[in-house]
N, C-alpha and C positions, 0 to 999 in steps of 0.2 A: 468314586472310581477306584477299582482295585488294580494295583500295579503288579504285573507279572514279571519275574526276573528271568534270567537266562535258563534256569532249570525248569521253567514252565509252572512254577509254584508261586502262589501269592506270598507276600512277605510273612516271616514268622511272627506269630503272636508272642507277647511277652511270656517268657518261661518255656518256650518251645525248644526242642532239642536242636542244637546248631547243625546246619548242613555243611560239612567241610568241602573245600575245593578238592576235586579229584582230577589228578593229572600225573602222567609219567614224567613230565619235565620238572625237575626240582625248582627251576626258576619261576614256575607258576605258583609256587607256595611261598608266601611271605616269610621272612625270617621272624620268628616269634620274639616278642619283647618280655614275655612273662605276664603281660596283662590280659592276654587272650584267654577265653574260657578253657580252651583245650590245653593250655600250657601254664595256667596260673599256679598250679601246685608243684610244677617240676622245677628243680634247681638247675637252671640252664647252664650255669658255669661248670657243673659237674658232668655235662655231656661230652666234655673233652673235644669240642670242635665238630661233633657229628652234624651239627646244623649247617656247616659250611662244606660238607662233603670232602674231607681231606683224602689225599691219596692213601691207599692201603699200604701200611708198613708192618702189619702183623699177619698172623695166620690162624684160621680156625679150620682144623681138619674135619672131614665128614666121613664117617665109617658107617656103612649100612649092612646089617645082618638081616636077611629076609628069607622066609620059607620058599620052598620050590614053587615055581609058577608066578612069583611076584617079580615084575620087571623093574630093574634099577638102571637108570641112564644118567649120563651127564649131558645136558642140553646146552647148546651155545646160545649166546645172547639174542640171536635172530629167530630162535624157534618160536613159532606163533602160539605154542601152548603156554608160554610164559605170559602171565597177565590176563589169561582168558577169563578168570574169575575174580580178578583183583586189579584195581587201579589205585595207586597210592593216594592217601588222604592227608599226608603231612610231608614236610620237607625231608626228614630223615628217611622215611620209607621210600620216597622217590629217589634219593641218592643211593639207597641200598639196591633198588631195582636197576638203576642205571650203571652201578659200578660192581655188581656181583659177577659180571662176566658170564652169565648163564645161570643154570639151576641144576640141582640134583632132583631128578624126577623118580617117583615111586608109583607104579601103576598096578592096581589090583584088577585082574580081568573080570569081566562080567560073570556073575554067578559063582565066582570063586569063594571059598570059605576056609582059608587057612586056619589051622588050630593054634599055631604059634604066632606071637606078635612080630611085627617088623620093628627092629631096633635101630634107631638112627642116633649115633653118638657124635655130637659136635664138641670138639675139644680145642679150647684156646691155647695156642702154643706161643703166645707173645710174652716174652719176659718183660717185667716192669722196668721202666726207666728209672734213672736216679730221682726223678720227680715223683715216682710212684705210679705213673700211667702206663698201661699196657698198650701194645700196638693196635692200630685200627684194622678191622677186617669187615668185609661185607659178604652176605650170603642170601640165597633164595632157595627155598624148598618147595617142591610141587608134589602134592599127593592127589592121585586120581583113583577113585573107587568106582568100578564099573557097575552098570545096572544090576540090581539084585545080588550083589556081592556083599560079603561081610568081612571085616578085618579089624585088627587092633594095631595102631602105630604108636610107638613110644619115641619121643624126642628128648634126648638127654644132653643138657649143656653142662660142661665142666671146664676146668682150667682157667686161664687168665686171658682177657682180651677186652678191647673196646669195640663192641660188635653191633652192627646194624644189620638185622636180618628179617626177611619177610617169609611167611609161611602161607602157602596158597593151597586150600583143600577143596576139592571138587567131589561131592558125594552124589553118585548117579541115582536115577530114579529107582525107588524100591530098595536101595542099598542101605547098609548099616555100618557105621564106623565108630570105634572108640579111639579117641586121640588123646594122648597124654603128653604134656610138655613139662619137663622138670628143669628148673633153673637152679642148678647146684654149683654155681660158679665159685671160684676162689675169691677170697677177700680182695677188693680193689677192682674187680671187673665191672664194666659198664655194658648193659645190654638194652638196646631199644629195638622193639620188634612189633610187627603187625601180623596178626593171625586172621586170615580171611577165609571164612567157611561159606561155601555155596552148596545149598541143600536142594536136591531134586524132589520131584513129586513122590510123596509117600516114603521118603527117605528119613533115616534117623541118625542123628549125631549125638554122641556122648563125649564131651571133652572134659579134661582135667588139667588145670594149670596149677603147678606147685612151684612156688618161688621161695627159695631159702637163702641162696648165696648172693655174692656180688656186693658192690658198693652202691650202684644204682641200677635198678631194673624197671623199665617202663614198657608194658605190653598193651597192645590195643586189639583185642579180638572183635571181629565183626561177623554177623550172620545175615545172609541174604537167602531168601527162598525162591526157587525157580518153578514151583508148582504147588498145588494144594496138598495138604496132608503131611507136610514136612514137620519134623519133630526135633527140637534142639534142646539138649541139656548141657548147660555150661557150669561146671563145678570148679571151685578154686580153693586153694589153701596157701597161706603165706605166713612165714615167721620172720618178723622184722626185728633185727637185733640193733644194738647201739650203733648209731651213725648211719645205718642203712636207709635208703629211700627205695620203696617198692610201690609201684603205681600200676594199677590195672584199670583200663578204660574200655568198657564194653559198649557196643552198639548193635542192637538186634532190630532189624527192619522187617516188619511184616507187611508184605505187599499182596501175595495171593491169599485166598480165603482158606479157612479151616486149617491153619497151622498152629503149632504149639511151641512154647519156649518156657524153660525153667532155668533160672540163674541162682546158684547158691555158692557164695564165697564166704570163707571164714578165715580170720587172721588173728595172730597173737603178736603182741609187741612188747619188747623188753629193752630197757636201757636208755640212757640220755641220747637224744637226737634221733631215736628210731621214729621213722615217719612212713606211714602207709597211706595210700590214696586208692579209693575204690569209687569209680564212676560207672553207674549202670543206666544206660540210655536205651529205652524201648520205644520204637515208633510203630504205630498201627495206622496204616494208610486207609484212605476212604473205601477202597475196594476189599480190604482185608476183613471181611465179615467172618464171624464165628472163630475169631482168634482167641486163644487161651494162653495167657502169659502171667508169670509171677517172678519177681526177683527178690533175693534176700541177701543181706550182708550183715555179718556179726563180727565184732572186733573185741578181743579180750586184752585189756591193758594190764600187764603183769607188774610193772614198776613205774616209779616216777620218771618224768622226763620224756615219755613216749607220746606220740600224737597220731591219731587216726582220723582221716577225713573220709566221709562216706556220703555220696550224693546220688540217690536214685532219682531217675526222671522217667515219666511216662508222657508220651504225646499220642493222643487217641483222636483219630479223625472220623471214626464211625461209632455209632451207638450200638451196633449189632455185634457184640462180643460175648463169648462164653464167660470170660473172666479176665481181669487185668488188675494187678496190684503189686505193691512192693512193701518191703520192711527193711529197716536199717537200725542198728543199735550198737553203741560202744559203751563198755563198762568194765568193771573189775571182776575179781574172783567171786564165785558164789560162796558167800560165807557159810551158808547152811551145809553145802556139800563139803567144805573144808572141815567144819565142826563134826559132821557125821563121820568122816574118815579118821580124824584125829581122836575122836572118842572111842574108836576101836583099835587104838594103839599104833596107828600109822604116823610116822614122823611128819612134821609140817612140810619139809621139802618134797618128800615122796607123795604126800597128799596133793600138793600143787601139781606135780607131774601127772598124777592120775586124772586130776580135773582137766588139765590141758589135753591129755590123750582123749578123754571122753568128748571134749569140745570138738576136736578134729575128726574123731572116728566116724561121725555121720557122713563126712565126705570121703575120707581116705578108704574106708571099708568098701566103697563102691568100686574101687580100682581092682580089676580082676587079675592083674599080674601080681602074684603073691610076693615075688622077690622085690618088686618095686615098692609095694605097700610096706613091707618090712623095713626097707631102706629109709623110707620117708619117716616112719615112726622112730627109727633108731636115731636119725638126724635130729628130730625134735627132742628126743630124750637127752642127747648129748648137749644140745644147747641149754636145756633146762638145768642140766647138771653143772653147767658153768656158772650159774647164778650165785653171786656171793651170798653167804649166809645172812649178812646184814640187810640185804635187799628185802623190802617188804612190798606187798601189792599196793598200788596207788589207791588213795581214797576216792570215793565217788566224785568229789569236787575236782580232784586233780585229774581224774580220768576224763572228765568232760561229761556233760549231760548226754544221755542217750537220745537217739532220734528214731522215731518209728512212724510208719504210715502205711496205709493199705487202701 
């Protein structure tokens, strides 16, 4: 006998992608202990109480610069558009939805094609306390792209805050959206966020998640398709410095047929206590025939004392797929590339910078906003320039064995 649970599904097989509880009520989500699969890598004490939903005592200002024809609104908490494409899957996200007090909504009309990007600047204005913690703030951003429209939206996080924020993106049928989220927080900031992408029939999403600053950043992008022909490309770059914790947990759910997804995340780590986590979950449901999916994570360990965890997962419930695979690896510098550059008179430190730039360029060069692309590369260069001369790349044993699969 097969037991069916409340979701209508049989129990998960061993190794299956966990199905989270989805509810707007924070109390429907258990308080994690750190032993749960979804929280086992996260240092819960560094969340500064976000799991209990403390009252907001800080501020994150939102400034939107949009081309003509793009609607920007402030929605109150009762507006039915909030949560249309997203139901929280963890306790922090549920508190963020409940306590944000509404949402900033950006609407691209049907068939519109603005040539300039929509710029959304979120700036933490919470001074750090004597204990070093910034004030708590909540937020919700709603982006709706009408049918057959095309647009670019850039979300830029700066300043200092303990911030729980959700981003809800609805891409209409036949529409195209490029979405860039830059986490360039000041040192000491904490950011826990959910990015929920809902993709219509024959619609295309290209997302870029760039994580550089903050003390702890934990982002959970999800992709759901509302019709056949949807195409999602999720790209990511992160530079994890000494003491930072950066965590990216992706879930792509293929339910309609003939949809495509590509995931490419690259990270570099440097310094004692630097810890990055990448979780890539892809679910292909029984009716999602002709699915084409692939996910890739590469991590470059620059010094001793850094740790990268990388866990790709595939759950396939149909045998009729175009392709499904994943690859993950963590390692040190390419010695041959360093030798090649140094043999042509390039100093070791500059050679390392060039190797890291080349490592990231595959992803960053796809960002079409030139100023943003240059800013990201400049930030990476500045971080590499701070590396003490005595620091040397970790040995393969210290970096950890690479992991790969397809």
